[in-house]
Each structure stands twice: as C-alpha cells, then as structure tokens.
C-alpha positions as CSV (number, residue, x, y, z in Angstrom):
1,M,-1.8,-24.5,-2.2
2,H,1.1,-22.2,-2.5
3,K,0.2,-18.5,-2.2
4,T,1.2,-16.3,-5.5
5,I,0.8,-12.8,-5.8
6,R,0.4,-10.2,-8.8
7,I,1.5,-6.7,-9.6
8,G,-1.0,-4.0,-9.1
9,K,-1.9,-2.2,-12.2
10,N,-3.8,1.1,-12.5
11,G,-6.6,1.7,-15.5
12,C,-3.9,2.3,-18.2
13,G,-2.0,-0.8,-17.0
14,S,1.0,0.6,-15.6
15,E,2.3,-1.0,-12.4
16,V,1.1,0.6,-9.3
17,Y,3.7,2.0,-6.6
18,F,3.2,3.6,-3.4
19,R,5.9,5.5,-1.8
20,G,8.5,4.2,-4.0
21,K,7.6,0.4,-3.5
22,K,5.7,-1.6,-6.0
23,V,1.9,-2.8,-4.7
24,Y,1.2,-6.6,-5.0
25,F,-2.0,-8.6,-4.1
26,H,-2.9,-12.2,-3.6
27,W,-4.0,-13.9,-6.8
28,E,-3.7,-17.2,-8.6
29,N,-1.5,-17.9,-11.4
30,S,1.1,-15.2,-10.6
31,C,4.4,-14.8,-9.4
32,N,5.8,-16.4,-6.2
33,S,6.0,-14.2,-3.2
34,S,9.2,-14.8,-2.3
35,I,10.2,-11.7,-4.6
36,L,9.2,-9.7,-2.0
37,G,11.8,-10.3,0.3
38,K,12.2,-9.9,3.8
39,K,9.1,-8.6,5.8
40,L,9.7,-5.2,7.6
41,D,7.8,-3.5,10.3
42,K,5.2,-1.4,8.9
43,T,4.5,0.7,11.9
44,V,8.2,1.9,12.1
45,Y,8.1,2.7,8.5
46,I,4.7,4.8,9.0
47,K,6.6,6.7,12.0
48,A,9.4,7.5,9.6
49,N,7.4,8.8,6.8
50,I,4.5,10.9,8.3
51,V,4.9,14.6,9.2
52,R,3.9,14.2,13.2
53,P,5.4,10.6,13.9
54,D,4.6,11.3,17.7
55,N,1.0,12.4,16.9
56,E,-1.1,9.0,17.9
57,L,-4.2,10.2,15.9
58,D,-2.1,10.6,13.0
59,L,-0.3,7.3,13.3
60,S,-3.8,5.7,14.1
61,E,-5.4,7.0,10.8
62,V,-2.4,6.2,8.6
63,S,-2.5,2.5,10.3
64,K,-6.3,2.2,9.6
65,L,-5.8,3.2,6.1
66,M,-3.1,0.4,5.5
67,M,-4.6,-2.1,7.8
68,D,-4.4,-4.7,4.9
69,W,-0.9,-3.8,3.6
70,Q,2.4,-5.5,4.8
71,L,5.6,-4.2,4.1
72,Y,8.7,-6.1,2.5
73,E,11.8,-4.8,1.5
74,N,10.9,-5.3,-2.4
75,G,7.3,-4.0,-2.2
76,W,3.7,-3.8,-0.4
77,L,1.3,-6.9,-0.2
78,V,-2.2,-6.1,0.1
79,T,-3.5,-9.3,1.8
80,N,-7.2,-8.3,2.5
81,Y,-9.8,-5.6,1.6
82,K,-10.9,-4.4,5.2
83,N,-10.0,-1.2,4.1
84,K,-9.9,-1.0,0.3
85,N,-9.4,2.6,-0.1
86,L,-5.8,3.1,-0.7
87,F,-5.4,0.1,-2.8
88,Y,-8.5,0.9,-5.1
89,Y,-7.5,4.5,-5.4
90,L,-4.0,3.5,-6.6
91,T,-5.4,1.0,-9.0
92,Q,-8.0,3.1,-10.3
93,M,-11.0,0.7,-9.4
94,G,-14.5,2.1,-10.3
95,D,-14.4,5.6,-9.4
96,Y,-12.0,5.4,-6.6
97,G,-9.1,6.9,-8.6
98,Y,-11.0,10.5,-8.3
99,H,-11.2,10.1,-4.6
100,R,-7.5,10.4,-2.9
101,P,-7.6,9.2,0.7
102,A,-7.4,12.1,3.0
103,E,-4.6,10.3,5.1
104,L,-2.2,10.6,2.5
105,K,-1.7,14.4,3.5
106,L,-0.3,13.0,6.7
107,F,2.8,11.6,4.7
108,K,5.9,13.6,4.3
109,N,6.1,15.5,1.1
110,D,2.6,14.2,0.8
111,A,3.8,11.7,-1.9
112,G,0.9,9.1,-2.1
113,E,2.3,7.4,-5.2
114,K,5.6,6.7,-6.9
C-alpha cells in the first residue's frame, strides 16, 4: 500500500507549522508523500537551531521531543507517536494545547510555531 500523508491542523482548522515548515502525518486517503521533497538531517538542523548546540543535554532533550519527526525540505513528517507532546501541542489535541513543551525554550528565538 502506498503511504500517504496529511497536513496537521489545529483545533481551529488552521494548518500547523513548526519553525516555518508545515507538519504532516501518515494518513489514509491523503496527499502523496513526494510533496515533502528531499529528506534532510534532523540532527544537523537541531544543532543549528538550538541556543547551545554544543550542550549534549540540550541536544538530547530536543532530540527526544522530536524522536518521531523526520525533516524534509518542504515540511516535517511525524511518523510515530512515541513522544506525542510536540505534535499534540501544535495540533491542540485534548488539553495539550495548554501545555507547551519545555524543550521549545531551547530553540533560538524560542519560536516553537510558525
């Protein structure tokens, strides 16, 4: 079966972004994953976008937050929900919208959203 993806949306029906890139997840009857473009190195991206890239604890914490996320040139793809905190926060699932993941403060400009 061909894998398809769907754009993440929040409780208001708006598309979800993380640090300027759209967020997608696996879904049936959706768009083809080829729209994501080339896969990029998530660790390189994280190191370039956290305040203290040489701090192994910060890198570890952000990597753990994004363990289910893959980075592509045209967006993020959430492939699993082992750590659902960031995806659920951005899409406002249940009461997650009220609980901003603490790891977002480790990013430069503290910009967790678009």
